[in-house]
N, C-alpha and C positions, 0 to 999 in steps of 0.2 A: 471774217475769215471764218471757214470753215476749223472744228478742234481737228479731224480726221484726215491726215494725208495716207499715199499708197505709196506703198515701198518695194516697187519687183524687186527679187532675188531668187535664183535656180529654177527661173521659170515660172515662180509663182508670186501670187500679189498678197503683198502683207500690209494690213490697215493698222497705223501708228496714229497715238495719240497725241496730241501736242505737251498733254501735262504730263502724260507719262515719262516724256522724254526730260521735261522738266526736273520732273519729282529724282529721275535715274539720275540727272547731272547736279540735282542738289546731294543726293547719297555720295555720287565719288565724289564732290565737295569736303565733304565730313571725313569719308573714309582718307581723304590724305590728311587731314588735318588731326587723326585721334592715332593713326598707323602708327606715326612718329614713339606714341610711349602708347604702344597699345599690346595685347596678350599677357596681361597682368594676373589674369588667372589661368591660363593657357596649362600652365606647369601641372595642375591639377589632374586636367584631363589628359593629359599626357602621362602621368603617373599611373594612373587608374587603369588606363589602357595597355599599360606595359604589365602590371602585376594581373592582368587577367586574361589578356591574350601573347604578352609578349611581345618582342619590340617586331617580330610579324607572324602572320598566321599560320597556327600549327606550331609554333616554336617553346607556345608557354611560357606563362610567366609565375614570378615566384610566389601570386598572393593564390589565383585559381579565384575559387568560389567561395573561397571563407575570405575575399577581398572585405568588405564592411566589419568584417568581426576583426582585421587585424590595422584597417585599415577606416576608423569608423568618420573621420574628420572628410572624407570624399562623400560628400553629399547629392551624387550625381544619381544618373537611374541606367543600369547595363546601357540601352540602347544608345548615350551618350556617349561609353567607351565607344562601344563598338563602331560608331563612325568618326572617333575620335583616332581609331586606330588605322583609319584609311589612310591618314596622315603620317603615319609613321614609319613610312617606305622609302621617306624623304628625309635629308639632314634636317635640325630642329629648326633651324631659320627660316628654310625653304617651308617647311609643313605650316610652319604659324602663319606664316605668310598667307599662304594658300586657303589655311583655315578660316583666316581673317575674312580672306575676298569671298569666299561662300560663302561665310554669315553675312557679311555684308550685302549678298547681292539676293539673299532671301528677304530682306526689308520693301525692296521693291517690288518684288512678287507678291508679299502679303498687302502693299496697295491696290496693286491691279486686282489680285482676289479680293478686296473688299471691294471695289468699285463693282466688279460685276456681281457679290453678292448685293450689292445695296439695287443693284437695277432689275435684278430675278424678283428679290424680296416684297420690291415694289412696282412689282409688272399688273397691269391694268388699274391703275390707280392716276391716272394722269401725271405723269411725271417727268418734270421738266428735267432731262440728262445733260442740258448745260449748267445746270443749279449744281443738279447731284458732283459730274464733275468738277466743281469749283468749290466743293465742299470736302470733295477726297485732295484737293488740291489744297486746300489749306491747312486741313485736318494732317495733310502727309506733311506739311512743311514742319507741324510739332513733332510728328510720328519719329523721322529721321534719325535727328539727335540724339536724342534718345536710344534707337536701333542700334547708332552709334555705339554709344554706351556700353551694349550689352554685348555686342558682337566682335567691336573693333577694340577697343578700348580693356574692358576686363575679357573678352572672349569666352563669357560662358555658354560653350556649344549647349547644356542641357538647358538652360532658358531658351534659347533659339529654337532648338527642338521642339520646347514644350509647347512655345506660342505658333510656331507653324503650325502642328497639327492641332491646335486648339484653332485659328484660322480655317483650318482645312475640316473640320469638323463642320462649325458654321458654313461654309462651302456647300457642304453636304446637306447640311440640315435644308438651305434655301430649297438647295437641287430636289428636296423629295427623297433622300435618301434613306436607310434605314441602318443599316450593318455598317455601312461606311461612317454613320454616326459615330457610331459604339468603337470602331479600330482607330479609329483617331484618335479620340480622347481616347484610350486605351494606348495608344503610342505616347502620348501628350505625358501620362505619367510614366509609362516607361522610362521618358527620356527624363523627367524631374518631378517627383514624389508632389508637389503642391499643388503641379497642376489637377488634381482630384476634384481641389474648389470649383473646377469647372464642369462639375459632373452633372450639373443642373441641366446643362442643355439637352440629356437625354428627357428630361420633362416637357420641353417642348415639340421630339418625335411625336405623330402620331400615334393615338392612346393604345389602338390594335397591335402597331409595330412597337412600342415601346421598350416590350421585355426583351425583347428578340435584340433588339439594339444592345440594352443591361449586359444582355447576356456574351455579343460581340467582344464588349469591353472587357468583361471579365475575364475573358478566354486570355487576349490579347495581355490582359496585365497578368492574367497568370503563367503566360509562357516566357515573359523578361524577370519573374521575380521567384518564382516558389522554388526554381533549381538551387537559388543562393539560399534557401532557407530549409530546403530539405536538407540540403551538405550539410549545412552546420547550421544549430539554430542562433547561435550567437549573431547572426549576420544582423536582428534586430535590433541589436542593441546599437547601430547603429544610427535610429530613430531617437535615441536620447541623448543625440551630440548636441552639446551647450556651446553658444556663442556669448560671449558679453552682450548686457543689454545697453546700449548707447546713450548720453545724454539725451540725443534727439530723436530718440524712440519714443511713437505715443504711450509705449507701454509705463515709461517713467511718469505722464499724468495720470496713469491708472493705479498709481501708487505700488508698480514694481519696481525695487531698488535691490534685487538679488543679482549676483557677481554673474550668474550664467540666465540659460532659459530656463523658465520656468515649466515643471513637469506637463502641463495642462496648455503649455500655449499652440504647440504645433496643433493638436487636436484641433484647438477651439478656431485656428485658421479655418482648416477644411468644414468645422460644423458651421462654422459663421457665414464660409461663402455658399457652402449648400442652402441654409437658411434664405438667404437672400437671395440668392439664384431662383430658390422655388416660388419665392415671393413675388420676385418680377415677372414669369412665368405665370403664376396665378393670374397679376394683373394685365397679363397679355401684353409685355414687355421683355420677351425673349434677348432684343441686342443684346440689355443692359447687365448679362449674367455673366459675360465675361468682365466686365469693369467692376459688379459686385465684389468679383471672388476675386481680381486682384485688389480692391480696398480691403479685402478683409485681409488680407495678407500683409499688407504694408500696416493696416491698423495695429496688427496682433506681431510683429515680425522685433524682433528686439536690436535688430540692427538696421540701416538707412542706408546700403549704397545704393549707388545713382541708378545704375545699372535695373535693382527693383522697378524703376518708373517706368521701363517698356512695357512690363505687363498691363500698369496702366493707364497707360500709351494705347495698348494695343485696344482696351476697353473701349474709351475715349473715340477713339478710331471705328470703331463699329456703329457705337452710338450716336456718333455724329452725321454720320453717314447715310445708315437706313435708320435711327430709332427717333433720328428729330428733323424737321424738316429745314431751319434755320439755314438759309445762305453763308453765315459768317457761324462754322462751328466754334461753341462756345467752349466747352469742356477740354476740348485737346489744348487747348491757347491756358486755360485757367490751369489744366496738371502742368504743366511745363513752371509757368510762373512762379506757382505753390511748390511743387515737389523737388524743382531742378534748378530755378534760379534763384532760390534763397541762398543756399550755399557760396556763391560771391559775396553778396550785400548783406548776411545777417551772422553774426559772427558768432552770437548765440547759439549754444544746440537746443536748450529749454525752448528759444521762442519759437526753432526752426520747425523745432516735434508738435507747438501748437497749430502753428500755420499747416503742417500735414494733416492734425487731426480735423482742422475747420473746413479744407478742403474734403476730406472722405468725409466728413459727417455731409455738407451739404450737397455733394455729387450723389451720395448714397439716397438721401430725403427726396430729392428732387426724380432720380432715376424713379422711384419708387410709387412716392405721390404727388407727384406734380399733374394736377388733370392736363389730359390729353385730347384733343378732338379726334385722333386718329384713331381709339382705341377701340377695338372688335366687341363684338355683341357678347353681354356676359357668358352667353350658354356656350362659348366656343375657350374661354379663358383657360380651363382644369385640364382640355386638349393641346392645348397650344397655340399657335399660331397659324398651323399649317392648315387645319384646314379651312381656316378664315379664307389665307389667301386664296387656297384651292378656288371656293367658291366664289372671290372677286373676280379671279383668271378667266374660270368657266363663262361667267355671265359677261366678260368683258370679248371670249373668244365667241360666242353664240353673238354679240353685237354685232362684231366686224365680221363674221359670217355670214351672216344676215345684209349686211352691205354690199359686200362682195358678189352675194348671188342677186342682188337687186341693179348692180351696175353691168354683171352678166348677161342679164336678161334682157336690159334697156340699152345697154352702152353707155359709153362714159358722156354722149353730145348729145344724149337723147333729149328730147324735152314734148313738153306736155301739150297736147292741144285738146282745147274744150270742144264741145259739138253741143249746141243747145237743139234739143226738140221737142217745138211747143204742141207738136201732136201728142206727144204722150207725157206732157209736164213733167219734164225729166230733163237735167243737164244730165252728157255724159264725158267721162275724164279718160283719153285713151295716150298713150307714150308713142312718141315717134321717133 
């Protein structure tokens, strides 16, 4: 049976894939399960948008541009409050429901986007697209429950937008974009500051365009955050906001027993994520950058909320689909089994913490150090994979063009006739 069927609507034909329909149904089931107890953190977004914009655009709120100075507990980016304010025109219950539906719908979109990114990134490498679709399907089955945690149960619009723009940056990267990659990464940071750990994706851009992409990213970040800093320098104090170190946090096993977040923790998350991502690009494995950045965040975060796992699942989704060739995605299933499932059958917080550490160390070591038969030549590593992919794609296109020219000249049913000329002592082959 074909994996694609055609739907006609409004005079146009739409090609639909069965695994997309299955994943959409899977997402709807989880939305129905989580919506009854959803929106646990939506009040933070509603409060922040009210203080920043007021109940409606133009009315002004009591906070204004000194929002983070007065409310350092609001750890969301300005872009998240801007999007959240779009739902303030409705009554709170309806606005929250529509916001949850909007965020939940982004999950299947990311799955479709990832499949297309993988198909484009692996172009010219004789990839079995049926196997690729199965990888997306199986990894998506693990991704959807974690996406429901962040989008519906906790309704963290900031994390949802950060992961969405990160996925769009990956899409732009596989399409050969430059400024698009920088803008998407900048918008991710404007949504949630911890997305700075994914900036190592810039190293996978062509070397001659890398600085241009970085400029676009810095311009996008400055446009959102600079007005707050210039208006009230105390807004920077929000970066020092602390939360308790939970017993299941990996920080406990690192000897951190402080009541609040250590001063060095947040910068260390970003630095570690950037260092691991740069090493992955250096070794020709840029699809692992998102997973490594998320691992760094989980490893050094004082809290262990389940919605944190969504960023790791996005990383495993990208790695399982076009970082590896397994028909059965390994790391997406392991991430759910070690980061989410233990909360149901392991009552001890420290034990859950060591399970988290084992997964983070194993996945990080694997994607960086494990030998791969598909590694690009060493001379391309510092410039990222894009040049290597383009050269492979160019050679494949040339082969296809040569085959097409041969068929055009001789026809699909052409046959070769061999004529032997004994007087000249030669054999002449000709197409008919």
